[in-house]
C-alpha positions in Angstrom: 63.1 -26.4 89.5 65.4 -24.5 91.9 65.3 -25.7 95.7 63.6 -22.3 96.8 60.7 -23.2 94.6 60.3 -26.8 95.4 60.1 -25.8 99.0 57.6 -22.9 98.5 55.5 -25.2 96.1 55.3 -28.2 98.4 51.5 -29.1 99.6 52.3 -28.8 102.9 54.1 -25.3 102.7 52.1 -23.3 100.1 48.7 -23.2 101.9 50.5 -22.0 104.5 51.9 -19.4 102.8 48.6 -18.4 101.0 47.0 -18.2 104.2 48.7 -14.8 104.9 47.6 -13.5 101.3 44.8 -11.0 100.3 44.4 -12.9 96.8 41.1 -14.6 96.0 40.2 -17.7 94.0 40.5 -17.5 90.4 36.7 -18.4 89.8 35.7 -15.5 92.3 37.9 -13.1 90.5 36.2 -14.3 87.2 32.7 -13.6 88.4 33.5 -10.5 89.7 34.6 -8.9 86.6 30.9 -9.6 85.4 29.8 -8.0 88.1 32.0 -4.8 87.4 31.7 -4.8 83.6 29.9 -1.7 82.3 28.9 -0.6 85.9 27.2 -4.2 86.4 24.2 -3.0 84.5 23.9 -6.1 82.2 25.1 -8.4 85.3 22.0 -7.2 87.6 19.6 -7.5 84.4 20.6 -11.1 84.0 19.6 -12.1 87.7 16.4 -14.1 88.4 15.0 -11.4 89.9 11.8 -9.2 89.4 12.7 -5.5 88.7 11.2 -4.1 92.1 13.3 -6.7 93.9 16.9 -5.4 92.5 17.3 -2.7 95.2 21.5 -2.3 95.0 21.1 0.5 97.8 20.5 -2.7 100.2 24.0 -3.8 99.7 25.8 -0.5 100.9 28.7 1.5 99.2 31.0 -0.4 96.8 33.7 0.9 98.6 33.1 -1.4 101.6 35.6 -4.1 101.9 32.6 -6.8 102.3 30.7 -5.5 99.2 31.9 -8.5 97.2 30.1 -10.9 99.6 26.9 -9.2 99.8 27.1 -9.1 96.0 27.4 -12.7 95.9 24.7 -13.3 98.4 22.1 -11.0 96.1 23.4 -13.2 93.0 22.4 -16.3 95.0 26.0 -17.8 94.3 26.0 -20.1 97.3 29.4 -21.9 96.0 31.2 -18.6 95.6 29.9 -17.2 99.0 31.5 -20.3 100.8 34.8 -19.7 99.0 35.1 -16.3 99.6 34.5 -16.7 103.4 37.4 -19.2 103.4 39.7 -16.3 102.1 37.9 -13.7 103.9 35.8 -15.1 107.3 35.8 -11.6 108.6 33.3 -10.5 106.1 30.5 -12.4 107.7 29.7 -9.9 110.5 31.4 -6.3 110.3 30.1 -3.4 111.9 28.7 -0.5 110.0 27.3 -2.7 107.3 24.3 -4.7 106.1 23.8 -8.1 107.6 24.3 -10.9 105.7 21.0 -12.5 106.1 19.1 -9.5 105.7 20.5 -9.1 102.1 19.6 -13.2 101.5 16.2 -12.2 102.7 15.6 -9.3 100.7 16.8 -10.8 97.5 14.6 -13.9 98.0 17.7 -16.0 98.4 16.2 -19.0 100.9 18.9 -21.4 100.5 21.7 -18.6 101.5 19.2 -17.7 104.7 19.1 -21.3 105.7 23.0 -21.7 104.9 23.9 -18.6 107.2 21.8 -19.6 109.9 22.9 -23.2 110.0 26.9 -22.0 110.2 26.2 -19.5 112.8 23.6 -18.3 115.5 25.0 -14.8 116.0 22.9 -11.9 116.0 25.1 -10.1 114.0 23.9 -12.1 110.9 20.5 -11.2 110.9 18.2 -8.1 112.3 14.7 -7.4 112.0 15.1 -5.9 108.6 15.4 -9.4 106.9 11.5 -10.3 107.5 10.7 -6.8 106.6 12.1 -7.0 103.6 11.3 -10.6 102.6 7.7 -9.5 103.6 7.6 -6.6 101.6 9.2 -8.3 98.5 6.8 -11.5 98.8 9.2 -14.1 100.0 6.6 -16.4 101.7 9.1 -19.0 102.7 11.7 -16.8 104.1 9.2 -15.3 106.4 8.0 -18.5 107.2 11.6 -19.9 108.0 12.8 -16.6 110.0 9.7 -16.4 112.1 10.1 -20.3 113.3 14.2 -20.3 113.3 15.4 -16.8 114.5 14.5 -14.6 117.5 15.2 -11.0 115.6 11.5 -11.1 114.7 10.4 -8.1 112.6 9.0 -4.5 112.9 5.7 -2.9 111.9 7.4 -2.3 108.6 6.8 -6.1 107.8 3.1 -5.7 107.6 3.2 -2.5 106.0 5.4 -3.5 103.5 3.5 -6.8 102.5 -0.1 -5.1 102.6 1.6 -2.2 100.3 2.6 -4.7 97.8 -0.7 -7.0 97.9 1.2 -10.1 99.7 -2.0 -11.1 101.3 -0.6 -14.3 102.2 2.1 -12.8 104.1 -0.3 -10.2 105.6 -2.3 -13.1 107.0 0.3 -15.2 108.3 1.8 -12.2 110.2 -1.5 -11.5 111.7 -2.0 -15.1 112.6 1.5 -15.9 114.2 2.2 -12.9 116.5 3.6 -14.6 119.4 5.0 -17.8 118.4 8.7 -16.3 118.8 9.1 -13.8 121.6 10.1 -10.8 119.6 7.0 -11.1 116.9 5.0 -8.3 118.6 4.8 -5.6 116.5 1.4 -5.6 115.4 -0.2 -3.8 112.9 -0.4 0.3 112.6 -2.4 2.4 110.2 0.3 2.7 108.0 -1.0 -0.9 106.7 -4.4 0.0 105.3 -3.2 3.4 104.5 -0.5 1.8 102.1 -2.7 -1.2 100.8 -5.2 1.6 99.9 -3.2 3.8 98.1 -1.7 0.9 96.1 -5.3 -0.6 95.5 -4.8 -3.7 97.2 -8.5 -4.4 97.7 -8.2 -8.0 99.1 -5.4 -6.7 101.7 -7.7 -3.9 102.7 -10.7 -6.3 103.2 -8.6 -8.6 105.2 -7.1 -5.7 107.5 -10.8 -4.2 108.2 -12.7 -7.4 108.8 -10.0 -10.2 110.4 -7.3 -7.4 112.0 -9.6 -4.8 112.8 -6.9 -2.3 111.9 -7.3 1.1 111.8 -6.5 3.6 109.1 -6.3 7.3 108.6 -7.9 9.7 106.1 -4.9 8.8 103.8 -6.6 5.8 103.0 -9.2 7.4 101.3 -7.2 10.2 100.3 -4.7 8.0 98.5 -7.1 5.6 97.0 -9.0 8.5 95.2 -5.9 10.2 94.0 -4.5 6.7 92.6 -8.1 5.9 90.7 -9.0 2.7 92.9 -12.4 3.5 92.9 -13.3 -0.1 94.3 -11.3 1.1 97.2 -12.8 4.4 97.6 -16.2 2.9 98.0 -15.2 0.0 100.5 -13.9 2.7 102.5 -16.9 5.1 102.3 -19.3 2.5 103.0 -17.3 0.4 106.0 -15.2 2.9 107.3 -15.7 5.9 109.4 -12.5 8.0 109.2 -13.3 9.6 106.0 -11.0 11.9 103.6 -10.5 15.6 102.9 -10.8 17.8 99.9 -7.4 16.4 98.7 -9.4 13.3 97.5 -11.4 15.1 94.6 -8.6 17.4 94.4 -6.1 14.7 93.1 -8.5 12.4 91.3 -9.4 15.2 89.2 -5.9 16.1 88.6 -5.0 12.5 87.9 -8.2 12.1 85.7 -10.1 9.8 87.4 -13.7 10.7 86.6 -15.4 7.9 88.2 -13.9 8.6 91.5 -14.6 12.5 91.3 -18.2 11.5 90.1 -18.2 9.3 93.1 -17.1 11.6 95.9 -19.2 14.2 94.7 -22.4 12.5 95.1 -21.5 10.6 98.2 -19.3 12.6 100.0 -19.7 16.3 101.7 -15.8 17.2 101.7 -15.9 18.5 98.3 -12.9 20.1 96.8 -10.8 23.3 96.1 -10.0 25.0 93.3 -7.0 22.8 92.7 -9.6 20.2 91.4 -10.6 22.4 88.4 -7.0 23.8 87.7 -5.5 20.5 88.2 -7.7 18.7 85.6 -7.4 21.8 82.9 -3.6 21.5 83.7 -3.7 17.7 82.5 -6.2 18.1 79.6 -9.2 16.0 81.4 -12.1 17.5 79.5 -14.6 15.3 81.0 -13.5 15.8 84.5 -13.2 19.8 83.5 -17.0 19.6 82.2 -18.5 17.8 85.1 -16.6 20.1 87.9 -18.0 23.4 85.8 -21.5 21.8 85.9 -21.5 20.4 89.3 -19.1 22.3 91.4 -18.3 25.9 92.3 -14.8 25.8 93.2 -12.0 26.9 90.9 -11.3 30.3 88.8 -12.3 29.6 85.0 -10.0 32.3 84.0 -7.2 30.9 85.5 -8.3 27.4 84.3 -8.5 28.5 80.9 -4.8 30.2 81.1 -3.7 26.9 82.7 -5.0 24.4 79.9 -3.3 26.8 77.4 0.1 27.0 79.1 0.2 23.0 79.0 -1.0 22.8 75.2 -4.6 21.5 75.9 -6.3 23.6 73.1 -9.7 21.9 73.5 -9.8 21.8 77.1 -9.4 25.6 77.0 -11.9 26.1 74.4 -14.4 24.2 76.3 -13.8 26.3 79.5 -14.0 29.2 77.1 -17.5 28.0 75.9 -18.5 27.9 79.7 -17.3 31.2 80.6 -19.0 33.0 77.8 -22.3 31.3 78.9 -21.8 32.8 82.4 -21.0 36.3 80.8 -24.0 38.6 81.3 -24.9 40.1 77.8 -24.3 43.8 77.2 -27.4 46.1 77.1 
């Protein structure tokens, strides 16, 4: 071995040289090949996450320098995160890039949340998005940890996200622990009950109504009707005063929710527009079409027949034509 090689390879010299290189540890490079293979489709499919939680948009642009770190966080590779930070310590905090604790929280990585909190108390490591996203995706352990150990708090998006996704335990926790940390003062907006109602989260709607005294808007009944959540529609009708608009029956009819259409007709006074009949005909909902032409006056039969034919609903068009003929006066 040449003298120069012996010097460069000396245990005391080599680390000093490598410290100024831009390379990565071999195990990180091998792992990164899995991440980038075939556009990453296979890699992301193998993660231990529910499909709704795999939102790669949270990681920012792949062209950003620290994208590698954020991917390793999302993939729950704590040992590789530690090794990467030995090579790239400046990746821990960089402006105009997602905070590392936000990503760990969003992907349910509680060990990484604890790790980042332990190594640094910098506010740059975490923002209100951490608790917002953990609440949205149902990670109660992370919400609890952030609430009791961090000062960033959350925004109204935490309650709204938890309510919309049916995470009642988190909704209850956010309601019952509003002031243990100074910045946890976000409260609850009308969006919480509106989104919970639209998603059919009956248990959350009941909790928000009876325990949080939360308000809502007409969007609550409109959305729950459009999505066919009859139980929620009934609850809002009998327990709330906000009501709905004609859009409730219009969308329920278009989307084929017969029982909702029937309930709104029998218990509400808003009615509907011609769009109810036309929408039901467009989607071939014969039972609803029959109900509307029998009990409602809105809508144009000729247009409804045309819409049904255009969309290939022959039986629906035939039903409407039968009704139209029965309403046409006989020639003298």
